[in-house]
N, C-alpha and C positions, 0 to 999 in steps of 0.2 A: 520594516524588516521584510525581506523577501525569502520565501521558502520555495525551493525548486523540488517539487515532489516527483519522484521517479518510481514507477512500478518496476519490480524485479524482472529479470529475464525469465524466459520460458522454462517450465519444468515438465517432466513426463505427465504429472497429474494435470497440469493445464491442458496439455494436448489431448488427454483422455477424458476431459470434463469431470475430473474427480476433485471434490472439495478438499482443500488442504487445511484451512484454518490455522491453528497453532502447531501443526505438525511440521517438523523440520524435514523439508524435502530439498534435494539439491537441484541446481540448474542442469538441464540436459545440454547436449551439444549446441543446439540452436540457441538456447538461453545464454550460453557462454559467448557465442558469436555476437548475439544482440548486445551483451554487456560491453564487449570490445568496441562495437560500432558506436555505442553510446559514449564511451570514454573518448573515442576519437572526435565525435561531434562536439562534446563539451570542451575538449581541449582547443579545437579549432575556433570555437566561439570566443574563447579567452575571457570568460566571465569573471574569473577570479573569486572563487568561493572563500568565505572566511572560516567556515566550519563544515564538517561532513558528519552526518548522523545516519544510522541504519537501524532498522528493525534487528532484533537479535535472532530472528528466524533465519535458518541457513540460506534459503534462496535469495533473500534480500542482502544478507551479509556477503555472500559470494559475488553478487552483482556489484556491491560497493567495492570489494577488493579488486575486481577486474577494472572497474572504472578508475579506481585510484592509481592503477598502473600508468594512466595517462595524466592524471591531475597532480599526482605527487603531493597530496595533502599530508601533513605530518601525523594526523590521527583520524581514524574513523571511530566515532563513539557509538557503541551498540546500546540500544535503548528498548526495553521490553514494551514501553508505551507505544511504540511504533509497530507492534505486531498487527497481523491481520485481525479482523473481527473474528472472535471465537465462534466456531460453528457447532460446538457440542457434538451431539450424536450424528451429525451430518459429516463429520470429519472422515476423510478417506472413503467416502461413498460416491458412486457415480451419479451425476445429476439426474439422468433419466430414471435411475432406480429410486432416488430420493422422491422424485415427483410421484412415483407409483406407490412406494412404501409409506410415505408420509403425505398422502394426498391432501388431507384436510389442512395440515400445516402449510403445505406448498401453496394451497389456494390463498391462505392468509398472507404468505410471503409475496405472492404474485400481486395481491391487492395493495399491500402496504409494506414494501421492502425495507423501509427505514425503521419501522417500529417492531417488526416481527422478530421474536427471539426463539431459535430452536432450543429444545430441551438441552440443558447443560451448557448452553452457549450464551451469546450476548447478541443484542440487536445493534444496529449501527448507532442508534440513539444511546445505548449503553456505552459504546466505545467513545462517545463524545467526551466523557470524563477523562479518559486517557489523553485524548487529543488536547483538550483544554489545559490539562495539567502540564503536558509537554510544552505547549505554547507559553504558558505562564513562566515556566522554567527558562525558556529561551529569552523572554523579555527581561527577566531578572539578570541573566548572565551576560547578554551581549548588547552592543549599541544598536539603536534603531535602524541604522543604515547597513546592517549586516546582511550578507547573502549566504544562505545555508542550504546545502544540498542534502536531501533526505531520500534514502532508498527504503521503500515501504511496500504496501500491498494495495490491491485494487479496491476493496471495500473500505479500507481506512481512508484512502484518498477521496472516496465519495463523501465520507464524513467531514474531512477537511473542507471540501468544496461546499458542502451544505453550510458549514459554520462561517467560512470566510469569504466565499463568493456569494453567500446569502441566496443559495439556490434551494428551493424546496425540492425534496426528493419524492417523486411520484412514480407510479407504475409506468407512465408514459415516457418519462425522461431518464429513468434509472440506468438503462444500458448506455445511454448517450453520455452519462457522467463518468463512466468507467474508462480507465486507460488500458490500452493494449500493453503488452510486455515492453518495457524500457521506454515507454512514452513519458514525457515530462509535462507537468502542469505547474505554473507559477502562481502562488498566492501571496498577498501582502497581509501581514499580521500586525 
């Protein structure tokens, strides 16, 4: 089974380096344009997706709706297991301010981004449970040769890559594993 993992289009928070986590933030104008471009690219490739899933957070679902204007899939299934990694007290805070205000926590995050959990949030390792639960569900529901499009979030995609590309997440490669807005990464499950 192939999962085509797509990061949502740009939001004003992305542009301003503000952590969004589980907050519902809409796409901005550039994000809507990116989603239209993605929809056109996917249509041109003619992949023929069998199913379409999206995080239930607004920015990912808006991306999915725009992409589906081109793909014409009969249904986009919203799934909270595809939400971004929960950032707790860091939600809606500017990253440079987080670095200053939570200096000791940020040092831990910088050393070990996969295992560090902000207060009231979750680590990428914690998010593995949601990812594995989602993948188990897909394996039970669909044939092994299915192609599934998934609109989701940057850190959750890193978790997918860790689990299924078998890439260790380190300080050195962390940012290389992240996707830009509307980039796609294919994994086999």
